[in-house]
N, C-alpha and C positions, 0 to 999 in steps of 0.2 A: 364312452360313445366314440365312435371313429372319426377323424378328421373330416372326411367327406360328409357323414352325418352332422357333424358339429357346423361344418359349412350350411348345409341345407337348412338346418334349423336356424342360424342366423339370416340366412337369405328368406326365410319364410316369414320371421319377425319383422326384416325389412320392408318386405313387399306389405305387411300389415301397417306399415308407416312407423316403426320403430326405429329412429334415426341412431340411438345408441347400438344397436344389431348392425346397422350398416358401418357404423365406425369401427366397429370389432373387425368387420370383413377388410376393411380399409387399412387396419392397424397389421392385420395378418398377412396381408399381401403387398403392401406398399414396399417393403423392403426387398423381396423377389422381383417385384415389376420393375423396381429402380434398377436392380441388377442387370435385367433383360434389356432393359432400354439403354443403359449405361454400354452393355456389350455390345449393342447395335450400333453405336459410336454418337452416342448422344452425350453432350456435355452438361455440367450443370444447370446453367441457366434453361435450357430446352428441356431437361431432364424433369423439372419441377414442373412445367407447363403441360408436357406430355402426360405426367401422371394425374394430373388434375383432369386433364380431357379424358382420360381412360376412367378416371371413377366417376366423372359426372356422367360420360355415356354409360357407364354400368347402372348407375342410378335411375336413369331416365328409361332402361330396358328392364329393370328388375322382373317385369312380368312376361317378359318375352324368352327368359330362359328355360329350355325344354327340361322336363322332369328328369332325364336320366343323363344329362349333361354335368360333368364335373364343375364346381364353381371356379376351380383351378383352371380349367381349359376355358371357359366361359371369359373370365378375366384377361388371361393372356391372348385370346380372340380379340377383345376390344381393344388391347393395347397395341396388337399387331395391325389393325386396321386404322387406328390413330397414326400410328408411326407411317404407314404406307401411303395415306391421305395426306401426311405432311411433306413426303417425298415429292409427291405430285405437284406441289406448289410452287411455282415459279420464284416467290420471294426466298426459298431456300438455296437457290444457285449461289448467291452471294458467300452465305454460310458456308456452303460445301466447299468453296475455294478456301477460305480460312482454316476450315477442318482439315483440308488436303495439305495445307502448309504445316500445320500440327502434326500430322501424321508421319513427315518425312523423319522426325527426330525420334518417333517412337513405332520401332518394328511391329510392335502388337497390334495398335492402332492402324498402321499401315496396311498389315495383312488382312485385318478385317475390313478394311475401307476397300480392298482389292475385290470383295466378294460381293456380288449384287445383293441387295437388300432382301429379298425374299428369301434368297440361300442363306444369306446371314441370319436371319430369323429362325430357319430351320436348324442351322449349326448351333446356335446358342441354345434354342429350346430343347434340342436334342441330346448334346453333349453336356452342357453347362447346367441346364436347369434340370437334367434328368428325365425328362418327359418321355413317354413311349412313342414309338412310330405311330401307332393310332392317336395318340392325344395330338400329337404334332400334325397329324394329318387334319383331323377335326379344325384345330386352330388354322390351318392354311388352305383349308377347302381342296385338298389333293389327296391320292391314295397314299396309304402306307409305303407301297412299293415305292412310289414317288419321293416320299421323304426319304427313304434309305437311299435311294440312288443319288438325289440332290445333296444330302448330307456326304456321302462320300467323295463328290465332285468338289463340294465346298471345303472339306477336310483337306483334299488334295491341294488346291487352290490356295488354301491358308499357308500350308507347309511350305509349298515352293516359295511363295513370295515372302514369309516370315525369313526363311534362309537366306534368300537373297538379300533382303532389309538389313540382315544382321550383318553382312558384309563377309569379306574374303577372310577376314581374320577368326570367324567364327567357326568352331570345329562341331560335328555331331556327336563326339565324345565329352565335349565340355572342356578339353584340356587346353592347354597353352602351345 
């Protein structure tokens, strides 16, 4: 049985009230979703809360997923909406200031933080998670062409800031 067929079987069982089946979905997607959220700039404390919110929202909306939607795309969509909602909360301003201080000593985090959250989502989903532009478009509710354009811009921004944060001693060839 293919992965998406297995996912749909588990989803169907979960819809019928099988908590163990939903637990298997959580186990299967918890690692990839945690990696996705971490790449968006979440740290350990916030990561667990966002994962929990994602899976609670998924459980509440089990009956709303369309028949042709990939379970993976559905879960990434929920995680993305949870992150975007969190970003809009004013409470996060203080945490972002602390995160900004931490990114000054970590060029990778600093470069990621320089990209707007929606474009960061596209960058991570497309480049790191390996989703297609069509899948990312479904998650972000934009066209596949928009995904490709925003990905190229985010990638260019990341590269520029990352090289800058590495400092004047960093060389493109990795030499001394």
